[in-house]
N, C-alpha and C positions, 0 to 999 in steps of 0.2 A: 599394405594392401595399396594396389594402385585407387582404389575407389576412390579411398577416403579425402586427397586434395580435391578433390570435384564434387565431393560432399562438403565441405570446407567453404570452397568456393560459393556456393550453392546459399551454404546460410548466409556467410556475408552479405550476400546479394541479398535474400529477405531482409534480411536486418535491416538494409541500407533501403531499401523501399518502404519500410512498415516504419521505418525513420521520416523517411522526407512524407509519408501522407497522410502521420502524425503529428508532424511540424508544419505542414499545410493548415490540417485541418485548425490550427490552436491559434495563427495567424489569423485566421477567418475569424476565428472565436473571438479573438482580440480586437477587429475591425470592426465586424458590424452585433457582436452581440451573440452567446450562446444559442437563444433558441432561434434567432433568423438564421443562422447557417443550416441547410438543407445537405446531405451527402449527396446529391448534383451536384452542387453546388465547390465542395470538396474533391472532388474525383476530378471538375471542368480544369478547376485551379491547381491540380497536380499532373496535371495531362496524362491521367490513366479512364481506360472505361470503366464506367458505374461496374462492370461486374468483376471487376479489378478488386475496387475498392470494397466491394461488398466480399470478395473469398478471402481477405485478410483480418478488416473489422464489419460485423455484423450491423454495429449499431455506431454513430457517432461517440457515445460516450464509451465505448471502444478506445476508438481515438484516443481518446484524455485520459484514459488508463492508461494506457502507452506512454503517452505522455509522461504520467506525474509516476508508474514507476519507475521510469525513467532516469530521471530527479530525487526519487526515493533511495535507486540504490550510488548514486554519486552522493547523497547527502551520507550515506550508511559507513559508503567507505571512506571519505572525508574523516567520519567519527572513529572506527577505526581503535584507534591508534588512542583517543584519549580514553574510550571505553576500557582498551585495557589495563590504565593505570588504575581505575579502580578498581578499588574493594568489594565490594559486596554488591549482590543486584537489584537491591531498594537505588540508589546510586547509580548503573550505568541504565537500569528504566525509565530512572525522572531525567533522565543525558539525554534519551532516545526519544520521552513522551517532549518533554522542554524543545528537542528543536522540530520532534514533528506540529506542536501547537509554532513555534515559528512562522514556518511554512507555510501551516495552516491560513495560517489568518492574513497571508499576501495571494493568496488562489482561492478565499471564501466562495467565491461566486459562484464558481465550479465545483464545489465541493456538495453541493447536494443532488446534482444530476448523475456525479461522481459512482457517490457512497450508494445512492439506489440500483447501480447496474452494479457493483462490487455483491449487495446482499443477497439480488438478485441473483448472481452468480455464484455468489459460494458456498461451495460444495466439496466440504475438503474430504479427505480420500477421495474422491472419484476424477479418474484423466477426460480429460475432456479434448485432450490430443489437441495442446494447444489453442481452445480456440477464443478460451476468454483469458486474458494476461492478467497474472496476480504480484501483488506488488513484492513478496519476498517478505514482508515482515513477519509472519507467521515463521519461518524461516528461522529467523532471526531472536524471535523471540520464543520459541524450540534451543535454539541453542544455547540460550542466557538459563534457562531455567533446569535445562539437564546441567552445566555446569555449576549453577545452585544448588544443586542436588550433591553434586559430588565431591561439595564444599562445604556440604552440609549448613548450609541456610536457608533450604526449599526443604517441604517435605517429600521425601522419597517412595513412599507406598503410593505413590502415582504417578504413570509414566508422565514423560516428559512432552509427549502432543497433549496430552488431555487437557494438562495448565495450560499451552498456551494457545488451546484453543479459547481456553475461558479466560486469556488476557487476552486475547486478540477482541473474543465479542464485547469482554468489557472495555476496550479501547474505541472500537465503534458506536461502541454505546454513549462515550464521552463526547463522539467527535455533533453525533447527532442528538444531543442536547444540548451542545454548543450550539450545533447550526437554529436551533431553532424556538432559543432563547436572546433576545437582545440584549449587549451589553456585559453579557457573559466575557470571561477569560475562558480560554481553552489553560491554558497551567493547570489551574484550579480544579477543574474536568479532571483533567487528567491526574492532578495530585488525588481528587478521591478516589478515583478508579484506582490507583496503585494503593493506596488507604487499602481498599476493598480485597484487593487479591490480596495482598502480605495480611491482612490481620482477622479481613470478613467482617460478616455483619452484629455480629455477639458484642454486649456490653462490654466495657474492658473490665469490668467485676463481674459478670456471669459466672456462674460457676460450669 
């Protein structure tokens, strides 16, 4: 169809604009400090109007999200071959969350505002027309759970999407707990979340 190439070019141009705005914002955050940077400064530095910036990103936390989600996508893609070699759901999930812990520890200064934004816009099942960027982690969790169910490693009486949502909230809860506890290790928090997801909270000898 003749419209397809034009649509593809428009989408590539849109993505280039989003990447440019997010990269400009992140450079300002690193230079001036996140709290000190305004949306007006970002628009001026990126050489776009404030209207253009706000049309793509309603708040500066959304710029952070776009940047972080791009990095997450690249990390998960790089992990793909290693994940496929691991035989169990627990091993695959541990590998993903440990990689997330390594990345998160180097971005800790930004994770508070980012997570508050993500929690405020986390509305599973609702279509926001792309207004709020998603990390892609829920889709990955859903795929991992579905594969584990097919392999008989996880219970199959509940939908994979439901279990993945519960896992996502455990993941976010571990992140928030880590941010609130000075000196805590994020790997330890994630390991506890994995154990809770796989084994629940019942005592080992509970009937």
